[in-house]
N, C-alpha and C positions, 0 to 999 in steps of 0.2 A: 351620627348613628347610622348603622347599616341595617338593611332589612333582609332577612333570610329569604331565599328564593322559594316560591310556592312548592309544596310537595310534588314530586314527580318531575321537576325540572331537570333536564340532563345537565350533569356537571361537566364543565369544560376540562378536558384532559390536559395535563401538563405535558411539556415536551418529552420528559423522561418516560411517561406512561405511553407515549406514542412509539418511541424508537427502541426502548429497552426490550420489549417482547420480540420485536423484529431481530434485534441483535442476538438474543438468546436462541431463537430458532435457527438463524444462519450459522451461528457457532456450533450448535448441536449437530446439524447434519453435515457440515463441512469437517468437523472433527471426526465424526463417524467415518466419513469417506477416507480421510487421511489415515486413520487407524486401520481401516480395512486394507489399504495398500500395504502397510507395514506388516500386518498379521498375515496377509496373503504371501508376502515374501518369506516370512518365517515358516509358513506351511510348505512352501517350495523347498526350503532348506531341509526340512524334516523329511520330505519325500526323497531328497538326494542323499540322505545321511549315510547309506551303505555304499555310495559311489564316491564319497569325499574322503580325503586323508583324515586321520584322527586329529591332526593339528593342521588347520588351513592357514594360508598366508592372509594376514589381515592388515599389514602395513608394508609399504615399499619405501626404500631409500631413494635419494636423489638419482642414483645410478640405475634405478629400475629393478633392483634385486630386493626380494622380500626380507625385512628385518624384524618382523613381528608376526607372531602366530597365536592362534587360539582355537578352541574347539568350535566346530560348525554351529552347534546349538548356542554357544556363547555369543558368537558374532550376530546370530539372529536375534537373541535377546537384547543385545546392545542396540541393534537397529530399532527394535520395537520401543525400547525405553527412550531412545533419543527422539523418536517420532512423537511419543507421548509427551515428552517435555516440551518440544517445540509447539505441538498442538495446544497444550495448556497455556503457553505464553501468548500465542496468537488469539486464542479464545478469550483470554483475560483482557487483552487489548480491545477486542471487538465488543465485549460486554460492558466494559467500564468506560470506553472512550468512543463507542460507535454511534454517536449522535447523528453523524452524517453517513449517508449511504456509501460514499467513497471509502470511508474507514472500514465499514462492515465488509465491503467487497475485498479490500486488501487483506483483512484478517481471515476471511473465508478462504481466499486464494492461498494464504500462507499455511493454513491448516492442511489443505489438500496437497500443496507442494511438498510440505515437510514429510508426510507419509510416503508420497510417491518417490521423493528423492532418496529416502532411506531404503525403500524397496529396490530401486534401481541400483543403488550402490551395493547392497548385500547380494542381490542376484547376479549383478554384473561382475563382481569380484570372485564369486564362488563358481560360476558357470565354467570358466576355463580350467578349474581344478578337479572337475569330475573325472573319475577314472584314474587319478594319479595316486601313487603310493607315497610320494614325497613332494610336498608343495614348495620346497625351497628353491626350485628352478623356475617357478612360474613368474612371468613378467606381466605387469599390469599395463595394458594398452592405454595410451592417452585418451582414446575416444571413449573409454569406459566412464571416466569421470565426466567428460564432456556430455555424454548421453545422460548421465545421472543428473546433471544440472539442467539441461535443456528440455529433455522429454517431459519431465513433470510440469513444465510450464503450460503444456496443452490442457491437462485436466484442471490445473490451477486457473487458467483463463476461463474455462467453462464454468468453474465454480463462481468466479467473480461475476460472470454474466448472469448467473442464475439468482444472484442476490437482488431482491426488489429495490427499486429506487425509493427516494423519500416521497411520502404522500404530500399532496398540496396542503399547505397550512397557512392560509392568508393571515396576516397580522390583524388583530382586532382592536389595537390601540393606535391612536395617532402618533406620528413621529414627534418626539419631544420638542418643545418650543425652543430649547437651547441648542438643538442640533443645527449645524451650519447648512445653509441652503443657497443654491445658485439662484439669482434673480431671473426668473423666466416669465415672459408674458404668456397670457392665455393662448394656447394653440402653438406656441413657439417650440420648435424642435431643436434638440441639442444632442451632441455625441461627444464623449470624452474617450480618447484612444491613446494608449501608450504601449510600449514594449518593455518587458521585464526580462533581462538577459544577464548572463555572465555571473560574476561573483566568485568567491573562493571555491565553491563546490565544483565549478567548471575546471579550475586548475587541478584540484584533486583528481577529477575524472581523467584529465589528460595524462597525469602521472600514472594512474592505474592502467590506462590503455597502453602507455609506453612500456611499463614493466611487464605486463602480461604478454605483450608482443615479443619483448626481449627474451622472456622465459621460454616461449614457444620456439623461437629461433635457436637459442642455445642448446635446448634439449632435442632439437630436430623433430619435435612432435607437431607436425604441420597442421593436424586437425585442431590443435589447441588455438590456432589463430582465430577460430570462431569466437573464442571468449572475448578478445579485445574488440572484435567487430560488434558483438552483442553489447558490450559495455559502451562503445561509442554511440550506438543507436539509443541505448538507455539514457545516456547523458544528454543527447539531443532532445529527448522528450521531457527531461527534467529541468533544463536550464535555459530554456527560451520560450517565453509565453507572450501572448497578446492579451491585454487587459482592456475591456470595453465597457463603458457605461452609456446606456441610452434609455429610451422609454420602457424597454422590456426589463431592465434591471442591470445586473452585473454579469458579464460573461468573461471567463478566464479560460484560455485554451492554449495548449502547447503548440509549438511550431510544427510538430508532427501530427497535429489535430487530436492527439490523445496523449495524456489525460486532459480533461477539461471539466468545468463546472459552470452552472448557471444559477444565479440567485434571482428569482423573479422580484420585480419592484414591489409587488404586493406582499412579499414576505420579509421585506427589509424593516426591521424595528428601528435601527439607527446605524448610520455610517459615520465613521470618525477616523482620525489619524492616531496611530499608536507607534511606539518604538519597539522593535523586535530584537531579541537576542537569540540567534539561531540555536546555539547549543544548549543554553540554559532553559529555553522554553520548548524547543522542538527537537532537540537532540541531533541537529545537523541541518543540511541544506537540501532543497528540492521540494517535492510534494510531501508534506509532513503532517503528522497529527500530534498535537501537544498533549501533555498529561491531562489537561482539563477537557479534552475532546475537541478542542478547536482545530480545524483544518487550515493549513496554510501553504501557500507557495512562497517559500523562504529562500531567496537567492543571496541575501546579504544581511548584515546587521543594519539597523537604522529605521528610517521612516517606512511605514506600511499603511495600507488601507485596511481598516477593520470594519467588517460588516456583521452586525448582530442581527440575527434573523429569528423568525418565529420558531417555537419549539425548543428554545434554549440552545440553538445552534449558533455557530459563528464561523466566519471565514476571514483570513487575513492574506494579503499579498504584498510583498515588498515591491514598491514601484515609485517612480518619481511623480511629483505633484499629487500625492495622495489626498491633500486637502481639496484640490479641485474635483477629484473623483468623488470624495465624500459629499461635497456640497451638491453636486449634480444628482447623485444617487438619492440623497434625502429629498430633493425636489421632485424627483420621479416617483419616489415612494408616496409623497403627498398626493400627487396626481392619481396614482393607482387606487388610493383610498376613496377618491371622489368620482370614480368612473360610474 
């Protein structure tokens, strides 16, 4: 039989009650910023309406000649509608799966990048057509698309940085008795350290870098070589990680020092070994968020360390000797509760 708490006793908030309001706020302001970029571009197009051809070039063939045309207002509306659709997608991810701050940051950055990307593409493609009577001779410079992809990364990065991190949420229950533990003597120190690298995602990344490099060379669009360079840097950050377990908890950090995460020992509810299926659970490889909100560093299928933490959050990383990491992390979580 349980006894109800005395009147006036504060009720412990569930994990969802802690992170869901944070996710809603982050998605609200980041979506607004993204839409302001897109609407701002539409306003620029409206201001240019008397200087643009009745039908502007909206699509270019592989030879660089335009092969698609539409009214300036239509291309502006398409840009706004696309930005709205992408913002809705990222906001839905943030609100439904944003238990971890990293997911909320990625979703907020996605909202802002989407609006800024569409604004850059719309303005960048129409600016060279101002003052023309016929848009059929306009060539799209390769750096227009490049700028449209890269420049929005600046406001997107700022948006991600503005999203607050997770609040401290020490676990209030002991580590389950059946959780594996490393046998440590009182005062004994221990560190578990492994590298998680490679996997199929790295091969896919190498192919993407090779293909984009080849495309830039064949079209002689040398500025487009920035794309494979950026992809290479991205894959370095996503497919080489250091995984460490010590008295402080679990630390996972990219070889490029970012991205990374830290799970304090005091927030570990239970550490265990799980089997990961990258596409079915996470939709691919790298730093991922699963449908249930679990964050993971997924480089391959198979064995992974799963860390259930306070607030209904969890984190997984595919790494060798996940059992050893789980046992030591549970032991450190026990110690953290008795400090």
